[in-house]
N, C-alpha and C positions, 0 to 999 in steps of 0.2 A: 504494500500500500504506500503510495507516494504522499508527500506533504500536501499536495493539491487534493488528493483523495480524502485525506484526514480533514482538511479545511472544509471541503464540500460536505462531508458527513456531519461535521460540527454545525455547519450552516443549515443542516436539515435536508439536504438533497438525498433522496432515496438511494440505497446501494445499487439497485438495478440501473438507475440513471447514471450513477458514477461509473459503473461497469461499461455501460453503453458509450459514455463519453471516452473512456480509456480506449475502447476498441475502435472508436471513430477518429482518434487523434491523427493517425497516419493519413487518413483521408482528408481531414481538415488541413493538415500541413501541405498536402499536394494541391488542394484547392487554393490555398493562400499563395503558394508559389506560382500557380497558373495566373492568378489575378495580378501578381507582381509583373509577370511577363506581358500580360494583356493591357496593363494600365495605360500605356501610351496610345493604344488603339481605342480603348474606351474613351479616353480624353478627346481623341480626335473625332469620334462619332457623336459626342454629346451635342454639338451644334446642329447636326443633321437631325437627330432625334427631337430636339427642341422644336424644329420647324414642323415636323409631322405629328408631334404629340397630340394636338387637338384632333387630328384624324384618327389616331390610335384610340383615343378616348371615345370618339364617336362610334367606331365600329366594334368596340369591345363587347357591348351587349349582344350584337348580332353574332359575333363569334361564339359567345356563351350559348346562345340559342341553337346555333348550328351543332355545337358539340353535344348539347343535351339531346337534340334530335337524332344525331348519329348514334349516341349511346342507347337511346330508346329503340331504334331500328336494330341495333346489334343485339339487344336483349330479346327481340321478337324472333330471332332466327333460331 
């Protein structure tokens, strides 16, 4: 048990959650490393996303409806 595990247990985090966190740490490290590599690209795309954000917001309900429809049809088969 690490010092972090002990601190989390003292803070009241359930042992199952601590175990899940411990097993997920390598994945979290890989995700963080990927974000570090991608950061310049993310920064570059933000202005483009800002331009189309109103359009994204506008079609999001439609996309949700289409996904729900597809799931319903999938369940009927």
